[in-house]
C-alpha positions in Angstrom: 0.3 0.4 0.0 1.4 3.0 -1.4 1.3 5.9 1.7 0.4 9.3 0.0 1.5 12.1 2.1 -1.8 13.8 3.8 -2.3 17.4 2.1 -1.9 18.2 -2.0 0.3 20.6 -3.4 2.6 20.4 -0.9 5.9 20.7 0.0 5.9 17.2 1.0 4.1 15.9 -1.8 7.1 17.7 -3.7 9.9 15.4 -2.0 8.5 12.2 -2.2 7.9 12.9 -6.4 12.0 14.2 -6.2 12.1 10.9 -3.7 10.7 8.3 -5.8 12.6 10.1 -9.3 15.8 9.6 -8.4 15.2 6.2 -6.2 13.6 4.6 -9.9 17.5 6.3 -11.4 19.6 5.3 -9.0 20.6 8.1 -7.8 21.1 7.3 -4.4 19.6 7.9 -1.4 18.6 11.6 -1.2 19.9 13.9 0.8 18.6 17.2 2.6 20.3 19.9 1.0 19.8 18.1 -2.5 15.9 18.1 -1.5 16.4 22.1 -0.7 18.3 22.6 -3.8 15.6 21.3 -5.6 13.2 23.5 -4.5 15.3 25.9 -4.8 15.0 26.4 -0.7 17.4 26.6 1.7 17.5 23.0 3.9 15.8 25.3 7.1 13.0 26.1 5.2 12.7 22.8 3.9 12.9 21.7 7.6 10.3 24.1 8.7 8.4 23.3 6.1 6.8 19.3 6.2 7.4 19.8 10.0 4.8 22.4 9.5 3.0 19.8 7.1 3.7 16.9 9.9 6.4 15.8 7.5 10.1 14.6 8.9 12.2 14.1 5.9 13.5 11.0 7.2 9.9 9.5 7.1 9.6 11.0 3.7 12.4 8.8 2.9 12.0 5.8 4.1 8.5 5.6 2.9 9.5 6.4 -0.8 12.0 3.7 0.1 9.3 1.6 0.7 7.0 1.8 -1.7 9.3 2.3 -5.0 10.6 -1.0 -2.6 7.1 -3.2 -2.9 6.8 -1.2 -6.6 10.1 -3.4 -8.1 9.1 -6.5 -5.9 5.5 -7.2 -7.5 6.3 -4.9 -10.8 10.2 -5.9 -12.5 12.5 -9.3 -12.8 15.5 -7.3 -10.9 17.1 -9.0 -8.1 16.7 -8.5 -4.7 20.5 -7.0 -4.8 19.7 -5.0 -7.7 16.2 -3.2 -5.8 18.5 -3.0 -2.6 21.3 -0.9 -4.0 19.0 1.5 -6.8 17.4 2.2 -3.4 20.6 2.7 -1.8 20.8 -0.2 1.2 24.8 -1.1 1.2 24.2 -4.1 0.4 21.4 -7.1 -0.1 20.8 -8.1 3.3 20.2 -4.7 4.7 17.2 -4.6 2.2 15.8 -7.4 3.1 15.7 -6.8 6.8 14.1 -3.0 6.0 11.7 -5.0 3.6 10.5 -7.5 6.3 9.9 -4.9 9.0 7.8 -2.2 6.4 5.5 -5.8 5.5 6.6 -8.4 7.5 7.9 -10.6 4.6 10.9 -11.7 2.9 10.9 -9.7 -0.7 10.7 -13.1 -2.1 8.1 -14.6 0.2 6.6 -11.0 -1.0 6.9 -11.7 -4.7 5.3 -14.7 -4.7 2.5 -13.7 -3.2 
C-alpha cells in the first residue's frame, strides 16, 4: 500500500515525488541538501515547511523507499540485490531486513504472493 502525504500540492508531495524519481533512476539516497536545492529552499526552510505539514525528511525518505521497493518487487524482474542498490542500501541483507520490517515478509516471499 503506497502512502501519500496527507495534503495535496504541498512541499511534502514535491519532496516525495523527487525522492521517488531519484530512487527509480538509481540515484542513491536522497539528501536534505539536495532536496532543498531542488526546491530552491534553504535546508532550514525545507525542514520548517515539512514540519508544518506534519512530516520529517527521514519519514518521507523511508516511506518512498518502501513504496518504490514494493513497486519493484511486484512489477519488475529486478533481483533483490539490484533493488536494494537502487534504493541506496549497502547490501542485499540490509534491504531484506528493512523490507521484512515494512511488510512482515522477505522480498522473495512478497513477490510470490
